[in-house]
C-alpha positions in Angstrom: -47.7 30.1 -41.0 -47.1 31.5 -37.6 -46.4 35.2 -37.2 -43.3 34.6 -35.1 -39.9 32.9 -34.8 -38.7 32.1 -31.6 -34.6 32.8 -30.7 -33.8 29.1 -31.4 -35.0 29.7 -34.9 -33.2 32.7 -35.2 -30.2 31.3 -34.2 -30.3 28.5 -36.3 -31.1 30.2 -39.4 -27.5 32.4 -38.4 -25.4 29.3 -38.6 -23.5 28.8 -42.2 -24.2 25.4 -42.3 -27.6 24.4 -44.6 -30.5 23.8 -42.6 -34.3 22.9 -43.6 -37.3 24.8 -41.7 -39.9 22.5 -40.3 -43.2 23.8 -39.4 -43.9 22.3 -35.9 -47.3 23.7 -35.1 -46.8 27.3 -33.3 -43.1 27.4 -34.0 -40.9 26.9 -36.6 -37.9 24.4 -36.1 -34.7 24.2 -37.6 -33.3 20.9 -38.6 -29.7 20.5 -40.2 -29.4 19.1 -43.5 -26.9 16.2 -43.5 -24.5 17.0 -46.5 -21.9 14.5 -47.6 -18.3 15.4 -47.9 -16.7 15.6 -50.7 -14.5 12.6 -51.5 -10.9 14.0 -52.6 -10.0 13.5 -56.2 -6.5 12.8 -57.8 -4.7 15.7 -59.7 -1.5 15.6 -61.8 0.3 18.7 -61.9 3.6 19.7 -63.2 5.0 22.3 -60.9 8.4 23.6 -61.7 9.3 21.0 -64.1 8.3 18.5 -61.3 5.4 16.2 -61.6 3.1 16.2 -58.6 0.4 13.6 -57.5 -2.0 15.3 -55.4 -5.3 14.0 -53.2 -7.5 17.2 -53.4 -11.0 18.4 -53.0 -12.5 19.2 -56.3 -12.8 23.0 -54.9 -8.9 23.3 -54.2 -7.5 26.2 -56.1 -3.7 26.3 -57.3 -2.7 28.5 -54.5 -4.1 26.2 -52.1 -2.7 23.1 -53.5 0.6 24.7 -53.6 0.9 26.2 -50.0 -1.2 23.2 -48.5 -0.4 20.6 -50.5 2.9 20.9 -51.9 4.5 23.2 -49.3 5.6 25.9 -51.6 4.9 28.8 -49.5 6.4 31.7 -51.8 3.2 31.8 -53.8 1.3 34.3 -51.3 -2.3 34.4 -50.3 -3.3 38.2 -50.3 -6.8 39.2 -51.0 -8.0 35.6 -52.2 -10.4 37.5 -54.4 -8.3 37.7 -57.5 -7.4 41.8 -56.8 -4.0 42.0 -55.4 -2.0 39.8 -57.4 -0.1 38.4 -54.7 -0.7 34.9 -55.5 0.4 35.4 -59.5 2.2 32.2 -61.0 2.4 30.8 -64.6 0.6 28.6 -65.9 1.1 27.3 -69.7 3.6 30.1 -70.0 0.6 32.5 -69.1 0.3 34.2 -65.5 -3.0 33.9 -63.4 -4.2 34.7 -60.0 -3.8 31.4 -58.5 -6.5 32.0 -55.9 -9.0 32.1 -58.5 -7.7 29.1 -60.5 -8.8 25.5 -59.6 -5.9 23.0 -59.6 -7.9 20.6 -61.6 -7.9 23.2 -64.4 -4.3 23.5 -64.5 -3.3 19.7 -65.2 -1.5 19.1 -68.2 0.2 22.6 -68.2 3.2 23.6 -66.7 2.9 25.7 -63.4 5.6 28.2 -62.8 6.3 29.7 -59.0 8.5 32.1 -57.6 10.8 28.9 -56.3 11.0 27.8 -59.8 12.9 30.6 -61.5 16.3 30.5 -60.1 18.9 27.6 -61.3 20.2 26.7 -58.3 22.3 29.7 -56.8 22.1 31.7 -59.8 19.0 33.9 -59.3 16.7 34.6 -62.6 17.5 38.2 -64.3 14.5 39.6 -62.6 14.8 38.5 -59.1 18.5 40.0 -59.6 17.2 42.9 -60.7 14.6 43.7 -57.8 17.3 43.2 -55.6 19.5 45.7 -57.3 16.8 48.3 -57.8 15.2 47.8 -54.2 12.0 47.1 -55.7 10.3 45.9 -52.6 10.1 46.6 -49.0 8.1 44.4 -46.7 8.4 42.0 -49.5 4.9 40.3 -49.3 3.7 41.3 -52.6 7.5 40.3 -54.4 7.0 36.7 -55.5 3.9 37.8 -57.3 5.5 40.7 -58.5 8.3 39.1 -59.9 6.6 36.3 -61.5 4.2 39.1 -63.3 6.7 41.1 -64.6 8.5 38.1 -66.1 5.1 37.7 -68.1 5.1 41.1 -68.6 8.4 40.9 -70.6 7.8 37.6 -72.0 4.3 39.2 -73.7 6.6 42.0 -74.9 4.6 44.7 -72.8 7.9 46.2 -71.3 9.1 48.3 -74.1 8.1 51.7 -72.5 7.7 52.9 -68.6 3.7 53.4 -69.7 3.4 50.0 -70.9 5.1 48.3 -67.6 2.8 50.2 -65.6 -0.3 49.3 -67.5 0.5 45.6 -67.5 1.6 45.4 -64.1 -1.4 47.3 -62.8 -2.7 44.1 -61.6 -0.1 43.6 -58.8 -0.8 45.7 -55.9 2.4 47.3 -53.7 0.9 48.6 -50.6 4.6 49.8 -49.5 4.2 52.1 -52.9 7.9 50.7 -54.6 6.4 51.2 -58.1 8.9 53.2 -59.4 11.8 50.9 -58.1 9.6 47.8 -59.8 9.5 49.8 -63.4 13.3 50.1 -63.0 13.7 46.4 -62.2 11.8 45.3 -65.0 13.6 47.6 -67.4 17.0 46.3 -66.5 16.1 42.5 -66.8 14.2 42.9 -69.9 17.3 43.0 -72.5 18.9 40.0 -70.2 16.0 38.2 -70.6 15.1 38.9 -74.4 18.7 37.2 -75.0 17.6 33.9 -73.5 14.1 34.0 -75.0 12.7 32.5 -78.1 11.5 34.4 -81.2 8.7 36.4 -79.9 5.3 34.6 -79.6 1.9 36.4 -79.4 1.5 35.2 -75.6 -1.9 36.6 -74.2 -1.8 39.3 -71.7 -3.2 38.3 -68.2 -7.2 38.3 -68.2 -8.0 37.6 -64.7 -9.1 41.1 -63.8 -9.6 44.1 -65.8 -6.5 46.8 -66.1 -6.9 49.1 -63.2 -6.1 52.8 -63.6 -2.7 53.9 -62.4 -2.5 55.3 -58.9 -0.5 58.1 -58.3 2.4 56.1 -56.5 2.4 54.2 -59.8 2.7 57.3 -62.1 5.7 58.6 -59.7 
């Protein structure tokens, strides 16, 4: 093997595409590996009560399916690593971060997004409570906060301020509207309880470990 690599080889190795290193005598040469594109597959999803048939890459997440294929842009792409909660949706009655959930895995389950909460011009109690308590500032995290708040109530974790902060800790608000979010959830919970069936033991969100409350959240 040669004891040095020329500039052309270094540049090729720095590229994101896969390459194959070929020994050409005194110098290494790098040849690109031809990778065939993956054929799209059919995904049959139920989104906000409506069936959707999509042609997608097998690696497409629920978040990208919603935004890029269905045109539902209310669900936001924040960190794209499952850490901020901006992309939270409900799948099968359970809140999940859609940026880490493959669309194909959601087949056969109901996907609920922020667009599916209201009934015509009538807002969901949680949406109205967020307005009443100014539980947002820039609004970017708000769709995920509201969906997660609905899940928090349905899971039975809205009994105390401490419970709300704990079970909402996966949703970050960089504007630090946490006290207002807690107040909004406390307002909406009793009204939601009137329309909820007998309490079910719904699993809490398990997309990421629970975080310790920040000073802003404890305020």
